[in-house]
PyMOL CGO cylinders between C-alpha atoms (Angstrom):
from pymol import cmd
from pymol.cgo import CYLINDER

trace = [
    CYLINDER, 250.82, -29.47, 219.72, 252.13, -26.07, 220.83, 0.3, 1, 1, 1, 1, 1, 1,
    CYLINDER, 252.13, -26.07, 220.83, 254.53, -27.50, 223.45, 0.3, 1, 1, 1, 1, 1, 1,
    CYLINDER, 254.53, -27.50, 223.45, 255.41, -30.54, 221.38, 0.3, 1, 1, 1, 1, 1, 1,
    CYLINDER, 255.41, -30.54, 221.38, 254.26, -34.12, 221.43, 0.3, 1, 1, 1, 1, 1, 1,
    CYLINDER, 254.26, -34.12, 221.43, 254.17, -36.14, 224.62, 0.3, 1, 1, 1, 1, 1, 1,
    CYLINDER, 254.17, -36.14, 224.62, 257.31, -37.94, 223.47, 0.3, 1, 1, 1, 1, 1, 1,
    CYLINDER, 257.31, -37.94, 223.47, 259.14, -34.65, 222.82, 0.3, 1, 1, 1, 1, 1, 1,
    CYLINDER, 259.14, -34.65, 222.82, 258.17, -33.40, 226.27, 0.3, 1, 1, 1, 1, 1, 1,
    CYLINDER, 258.17, -33.40, 226.27, 259.17, -36.67, 227.97, 0.3, 1, 1, 1, 1, 1, 1,
    CYLINDER, 259.17, -36.67, 227.97, 262.55, -36.87, 226.20, 0.3, 1, 1, 1, 1, 1, 1,
    CYLINDER, 262.55, -36.87, 226.20, 263.16, -33.17, 226.87, 0.3, 1, 1, 1, 1, 1, 1,
    CYLINDER, 263.16, -33.17, 226.87, 262.56, -33.77, 230.56, 0.3, 1, 1, 1, 1, 1, 1,
    CYLINDER, 262.56, -33.77, 230.56, 264.97, -36.74, 230.55, 0.3, 1, 1, 1, 1, 1, 1,
    CYLINDER, 264.97, -36.74, 230.55, 267.64, -34.61, 228.85, 0.3, 1, 1, 1, 1, 1, 1,
    CYLINDER, 267.64, -34.61, 228.85, 266.98, -31.80, 231.34, 0.3, 1, 1, 1, 1, 1, 1,
    CYLINDER, 266.98, -31.80, 231.34, 267.49, -34.15, 234.29, 0.3, 1, 1, 1, 1, 1, 1,
    CYLINDER, 267.49, -34.15, 234.29, 270.67, -35.62, 232.77, 0.3, 1, 1, 1, 1, 1, 1,
    CYLINDER, 270.67, -35.62, 232.77, 272.09, -32.15, 232.11, 0.3, 1, 1, 1, 1, 1, 1,
    CYLINDER, 272.09, -32.15, 232.11, 271.17, -30.92, 235.60, 0.3, 1, 1, 1, 1, 1, 1,
    CYLINDER, 271.17, -30.92, 235.60, 272.79, -33.98, 237.17, 0.3, 1, 1, 1, 1, 1, 1,
    CYLINDER, 272.79, -33.98, 237.17, 276.00, -33.46, 235.18, 0.3, 1, 1, 1, 1, 1, 1,
    CYLINDER, 276.00, -33.46, 235.18, 276.23, -29.84, 236.30, 0.3, 1, 1, 1, 1, 1, 1,
    CYLINDER, 276.23, -29.84, 236.30, 275.24, -30.58, 239.90, 0.3, 1, 1, 1, 1, 1, 1,
    CYLINDER, 275.24, -30.58, 239.90, 277.80, -33.35, 240.33, 0.3, 1, 1, 1, 1, 1, 1,
    CYLINDER, 277.80, -33.35, 240.33, 280.52, -31.18, 238.80, 0.3, 1, 1, 1, 1, 1, 1,
    CYLINDER, 280.52, -31.18, 238.80, 281.37, -33.69, 236.08, 0.3, 1, 1, 1, 1, 1, 1,
    CYLINDER, 281.37, -33.69, 236.08, 282.23, -30.93, 233.64, 0.3, 1, 1, 1, 1, 1, 1,
    CYLINDER, 282.23, -30.93, 233.64, 285.74, -29.80, 234.51, 0.3, 1, 1, 1, 1, 1, 1,
    CYLINDER, 285.74, -29.80, 234.51, 285.65, -26.19, 233.41, 0.3, 1, 1, 1, 1, 1, 1,
    CYLINDER, 285.65, -26.19, 233.41, 286.55, -23.34, 235.80, 0.3, 1, 1, 1, 1, 1, 1,
    CYLINDER, 286.55, -23.34, 235.80, 283.66, -21.18, 234.61, 0.3, 1, 1, 1, 1, 1, 1,
    CYLINDER, 283.66, -21.18, 234.61, 281.08, -23.92, 235.14, 0.3, 1, 1, 1, 1, 1, 1,
    CYLINDER, 281.08, -23.92, 235.14, 282.59, -25.00, 238.44, 0.3, 1, 1, 1, 1, 1, 1,
    CYLINDER, 282.59, -25.00, 238.44, 282.29, -21.43, 239.72, 0.3, 1, 1, 1, 1, 1, 1,
    CYLINDER, 282.29, -21.43, 239.72, 278.55, -21.10, 239.02, 0.3, 1, 1, 1, 1, 1, 1,
    CYLINDER, 278.55, -21.10, 239.02, 275.35, -22.75, 240.13, 0.3, 1, 1, 1, 1, 1, 1,
    CYLINDER, 275.35, -22.75, 240.13, 273.47, -23.31, 236.89, 0.3, 1, 1, 1, 1, 1, 1,
    CYLINDER, 273.47, -23.31, 236.89, 269.79, -24.15, 236.57, 0.3, 1, 1, 1, 1, 1, 1,
    CYLINDER, 269.79, -24.15, 236.57, 268.32, -25.94, 233.57, 0.3, 1, 1, 1, 1, 1, 1,
    CYLINDER, 268.32, -25.94, 233.57, 264.65, -24.91, 233.60, 0.3, 1, 1, 1, 1, 1, 1,
    CYLINDER, 264.65, -24.91, 233.60, 263.71, -26.33, 230.20, 0.3, 1, 1, 1, 1, 1, 1,
    CYLINDER, 263.71, -26.33, 230.20, 264.84, -28.48, 227.28, 0.3, 1, 1, 1, 1, 1, 1,
    CYLINDER, 264.84, -28.48, 227.28, 262.95, -28.39, 224.00, 0.3, 1, 1, 1, 1, 1, 1,
    CYLINDER, 262.95, -28.39, 224.00, 263.32, -31.29, 221.61, 0.3, 1, 1, 1, 1, 1, 1,
    CYLINDER, 263.32, -31.29, 221.61, 262.82, -31.10, 217.85, 0.3, 1, 1, 1, 1, 1, 1,
    CYLINDER, 262.82, -31.10, 217.85, 260.05, -33.28, 216.38, 0.3, 1, 1, 1, 1, 1, 1,
    CYLINDER, 260.05, -33.28, 216.38, 262.58, -35.92, 215.23, 0.3, 1, 1, 1, 1, 1, 1,
    CYLINDER, 262.58, -35.92, 215.23, 264.37, -35.82, 218.64, 0.3, 1, 1, 1, 1, 1, 1,
    CYLINDER, 264.37, -35.82, 218.64, 267.70, -35.06, 216.96, 0.3, 1, 1, 1, 1, 1, 1,
    CYLINDER, 267.70, -35.06, 216.96, 268.11, -31.56, 218.39, 0.3, 1, 1, 1, 1, 1, 1,
    CYLINDER, 268.11, -31.56, 218.39, 267.86, -30.54, 222.02, 0.3, 1, 1, 1, 1, 1, 1,
    CYLINDER, 267.86, -30.54, 222.02, 267.70, -26.83, 222.82, 0.3, 1, 1, 1, 1, 1, 1,
    CYLINDER, 267.70, -26.83, 222.82, 268.82, -26.51, 226.43, 0.3, 1, 1, 1, 1, 1, 1,
    CYLINDER, 268.82, -26.51, 226.43, 267.85, -23.35, 228.30, 0.3, 1, 1, 1, 1, 1, 1,
    CYLINDER, 267.85, -23.35, 228.30, 270.19, -22.45, 231.16, 0.3, 1, 1, 1, 1, 1, 1,
    CYLINDER, 270.19, -22.45, 231.16, 270.54, -19.70, 233.72, 0.3, 1, 1, 1, 1, 1, 1,
    CYLINDER, 270.54, -19.70, 233.72, 273.32, -19.20, 236.26, 0.3, 1, 1, 1, 1, 1, 1,
    CYLINDER, 273.32, -19.20, 236.26, 272.17, -18.30, 239.74, 0.3, 1, 1, 1, 1, 1, 1,
    CYLINDER, 272.17, -18.30, 239.74, 271.33, -14.61, 239.82, 0.3, 1, 1, 1, 1, 1, 1,
    CYLINDER, 271.33, -14.61, 239.82, 271.73, -14.36, 236.03, 0.3, 1, 1, 1, 1, 1, 1,
    CYLINDER, 271.73, -14.36, 236.03, 275.38, -13.37, 236.40, 0.3, 1, 1, 1, 1, 1, 1,
    CYLINDER, 275.38, -13.37, 236.40, 277.99, -14.10, 233.72, 0.3, 1, 1, 1, 1, 1, 1,
    CYLINDER, 277.99, -14.10, 233.72, 275.49, -15.71, 231.34, 0.3, 1, 1, 1, 1, 1, 1,
    CYLINDER, 275.49, -15.71, 231.34, 277.69, -15.11, 228.29, 0.3, 1, 1, 1, 1, 1, 1,
    CYLINDER, 277.69, -15.11, 228.29, 280.71, -16.76, 229.94, 0.3, 1, 1, 1, 1, 1, 1,
    CYLINDER, 280.71, -16.76, 229.94, 278.57, -19.71, 231.04, 0.3, 1, 1, 1, 1, 1, 1,
    CYLINDER, 278.57, -19.71, 231.04, 277.16, -20.18, 227.53, 0.3, 1, 1, 1, 1, 1, 1,
    CYLINDER, 277.16, -20.18, 227.53, 280.69, -20.07, 226.08, 0.3, 1, 1, 1, 1, 1, 1,
    CYLINDER, 280.69, -20.07, 226.08, 281.86, -22.68, 228.62, 0.3, 1, 1, 1, 1, 1, 1,
    CYLINDER, 281.86, -22.68, 228.62, 278.94, -24.94, 227.77, 0.3, 1, 1, 1, 1, 1, 1,
    CYLINDER, 278.94, -24.94, 227.77, 279.74, -24.59, 224.06, 0.3, 1, 1, 1, 1, 1, 1,
    CYLINDER, 279.74, -24.59, 224.06, 283.39, -25.50, 224.75, 0.3, 1, 1, 1, 1, 1, 1,
    CYLINDER, 283.39, -25.50, 224.75, 282.25, -28.66, 226.51, 0.3, 1, 1, 1, 1, 1, 1,
    CYLINDER, 282.25, -28.66, 226.51, 279.45, -29.54, 224.08, 0.3, 1, 1, 1, 1, 1, 1,
    CYLINDER, 279.45, -29.54, 224.08, 281.03, -32.80, 222.83, 0.3, 1, 1, 1, 1, 1, 1,
    CYLINDER, 281.03, -32.80, 222.83, 281.52, -34.14, 226.35, 0.3, 1, 1, 1, 1, 1, 1,
    CYLINDER, 281.52, -34.14, 226.35, 278.02, -33.10, 227.42, 0.3, 1, 1, 1, 1, 1, 1,
    CYLINDER, 278.02, -33.10, 227.42, 276.42, -34.64, 224.34, 0.3, 1, 1, 1, 1, 1, 1,
    CYLINDER, 276.42, -34.64, 224.34, 278.21, -37.93, 225.00, 0.3, 1, 1, 1, 1, 1, 1,
    CYLINDER, 278.21, -37.93, 225.00, 277.18, -37.98, 228.65, 0.3, 1, 1, 1, 1, 1, 1,
    CYLINDER, 277.18, -37.98, 228.65, 273.57, -37.16, 227.80, 0.3, 1, 1, 1, 1, 1, 1,
    CYLINDER, 273.57, -37.16, 227.80, 273.58, -40.00, 225.25, 0.3, 1, 1, 1, 1, 1, 1,
    CYLINDER, 273.58, -40.00, 225.25, 274.82, -42.40, 227.97, 0.3, 1, 1, 1, 1, 1, 1,
    CYLINDER, 274.82, -42.40, 227.97, 272.05, -41.33, 230.38, 0.3, 1, 1, 1, 1, 1, 1,
    CYLINDER, 272.05, -41.33, 230.38, 269.14, -41.03, 227.94, 0.3, 1, 1, 1, 1, 1, 1,
    CYLINDER, 269.14, -41.03, 227.94, 268.43, -44.13, 225.88, 0.3, 1, 1, 1, 1, 1, 1,
    CYLINDER, 268.43, -44.13, 225.88, 267.67, -42.88, 222.36, 0.3, 1, 1, 1, 1, 1, 1,
    CYLINDER, 267.67, -42.88, 222.36, 268.34, -44.27, 218.90, 0.3, 1, 1, 1, 1, 1, 1,
    CYLINDER, 268.34, -44.27, 218.90, 270.38, -41.14, 218.06, 0.3, 1, 1, 1, 1, 1, 1,
    CYLINDER, 270.38, -41.14, 218.06, 272.24, -38.85, 220.38, 0.3, 1, 1, 1, 1, 1, 1,
    CYLINDER, 272.24, -38.85, 220.38, 270.62, -35.43, 219.95, 0.3, 1, 1, 1, 1, 1, 1,
    CYLINDER, 270.62, -35.43, 219.95, 272.73, -32.49, 218.88, 0.3, 1, 1, 1, 1, 1, 1,
    CYLINDER, 272.73, -32.49, 218.88, 272.60, -29.89, 221.63, 0.3, 1, 1, 1, 1, 1, 1,
    CYLINDER, 272.60, -29.89, 221.63, 272.57, -26.13, 221.66, 0.3, 1, 1, 1, 1, 1, 1,
    CYLINDER, 272.57, -26.13, 221.66, 272.43, -23.76, 224.58, 0.3, 1, 1, 1, 1, 1, 1,
    CYLINDER, 272.43, -23.76, 224.58, 270.36, -20.63, 225.10, 0.3, 1, 1, 1, 1, 1, 1,
    CYLINDER, 270.36, -20.63, 225.10, 269.93, -18.29, 228.03, 0.3, 1, 1, 1, 1, 1, 1,
    CYLINDER, 269.93, -18.29, 228.03, 266.55, -18.66, 229.71, 0.3, 1, 1, 1, 1, 1, 1,
    CYLINDER, 266.55, -18.66, 229.71, 264.95, -15.23, 229.34, 0.3, 1, 1, 1, 1, 1, 1,
    CYLINDER, 264.95, -15.23, 229.34, 261.79, -15.99, 231.32, 0.3, 1, 1, 1, 1, 1, 1,
    CYLINDER, 261.79, -15.99, 231.32, 263.15, -14.58, 234.58, 0.3, 1, 1, 1, 1, 1, 1,
    CYLINDER, 263.15, -14.58, 234.58, 264.16, -11.29, 232.95, 0.3, 1, 1, 1, 1, 1, 1,
    CYLINDER, 264.16, -11.29, 232.95, 260.81, -11.05, 231.16, 0.3, 1, 1, 1, 1, 1, 1,
    CYLINDER, 260.81, -11.05, 231.16, 258.89, -11.68, 234.38, 0.3, 1, 1, 1, 1, 1, 1,
    CYLINDER, 258.89, -11.68, 234.38, 260.93, -8.99, 236.13, 0.3, 1, 1, 1, 1, 1, 1,
    CYLINDER, 260.93, -8.99, 236.13, 260.27, -6.55, 233.28, 0.3, 1, 1, 1, 1, 1, 1,
    CYLINDER, 260.27, -6.55, 233.28, 256.49, -7.16, 233.54, 0.3, 1, 1, 1, 1, 1, 1,
    CYLINDER, 256.49, -7.16, 233.54, 256.62, -6.80, 237.32, 0.3, 1, 1, 1, 1, 1, 1,
    CYLINDER, 256.62, -6.80, 237.32, 258.36, -3.41, 236.96, 0.3, 1, 1, 1, 1, 1, 1,
    CYLINDER, 258.36, -3.41, 236.96, 255.75, -2.30, 234.43, 0.3, 1, 1, 1, 1, 1, 1,
    CYLINDER, 255.75, -2.30, 234.43, 252.95, -3.24, 236.80, 0.3, 1, 1, 1, 1, 1, 1,
    CYLINDER, 252.95, -3.24, 236.80, 254.52, -1.09, 239.52, 0.3, 1, 1, 1, 1, 1, 1,
    CYLINDER, 254.52, -1.09, 239.52, 254.73, 2.06, 237.39, 0.3, 1, 1, 1, 1, 1, 1,
    CYLINDER, 254.73, 2.06, 237.39, 252.49, 4.98, 238.43, 0.3, 1, 1, 1, 1, 1, 1,
    CYLINDER, 252.49, 4.98, 238.43, 250.60, 4.98, 235.11, 0.3, 1, 1, 1, 1, 1, 1,
    CYLINDER, 250.60, 4.98, 235.11, 249.60, 1.33, 235.43, 0.3, 1, 1, 1, 1, 1, 1,
    CYLINDER, 249.60, 1.33, 235.43, 248.74, 1.76, 239.10, 0.3, 1, 1, 1, 1, 1, 1,
    CYLINDER, 248.74, 1.76, 239.10, 246.52, 4.73, 238.17, 0.3, 1, 1, 1, 1, 1, 1,
    CYLINDER, 246.52, 4.73, 238.17, 244.77, 2.68, 235.46, 0.3, 1, 1, 1, 1, 1, 1,
    CYLINDER, 244.77, 2.68, 235.46, 244.26, -0.24, 237.80, 0.3, 1, 1, 1, 1, 1, 1,
    CYLINDER, 244.26, -0.24, 237.80, 242.83, 2.08, 240.48, 0.3, 1, 1, 1, 1, 1, 1,
    CYLINDER, 242.83, 2.08, 240.48, 240.47, 3.56, 237.90, 0.3, 1, 1, 1, 1, 1, 1,
    CYLINDER, 240.47, 3.56, 237.90, 239.21, 0.05, 237.02, 0.3, 1, 1, 1, 1, 1, 1,
    CYLINDER, 239.21, 0.05, 237.02, 238.69, -0.76, 240.73, 0.3, 1, 1, 1, 1, 1, 1,
    CYLINDER, 238.69, -0.76, 240.73, 236.62, 2.40, 241.14, 0.3, 1, 1, 1, 1, 1, 1,
    CYLINDER, 236.62, 2.40, 241.14, 234.25, 1.14, 238.45, 0.3, 1, 1, 1, 1, 1, 1,
    CYLINDER, 234.25, 1.14, 238.45, 235.04, 3.46, 235.55, 0.3, 1, 1, 1, 1, 1, 1,
]
cmd.load_cgo(trace, "trace")
């Protein structure tokens, strides 16, 4: 399956909720993380459920590198907490990536607003 098996998707969603809850409740005592609202839009699990790739984005996309570094610093704590909240045979190793979907959507939106694209779209509407 392109998005993964049903089990991968289900476990990924459980990990996503656990991670979001940890960040929302402020259980990670790190000044960088405490100073940002961080969304967790997606978690992708490996086929054997031993690796969770967690995509994160601070509100407004600011300080993403600092946020990723802070998450890496607190990886052991986060992994332990996720293991306590998600009942799996093995606690998955976790890695963090910036969620690039927002930036990509903005880039496409800007492209669609360029004069050249607008001209081409108008030409299609006129029936050429």
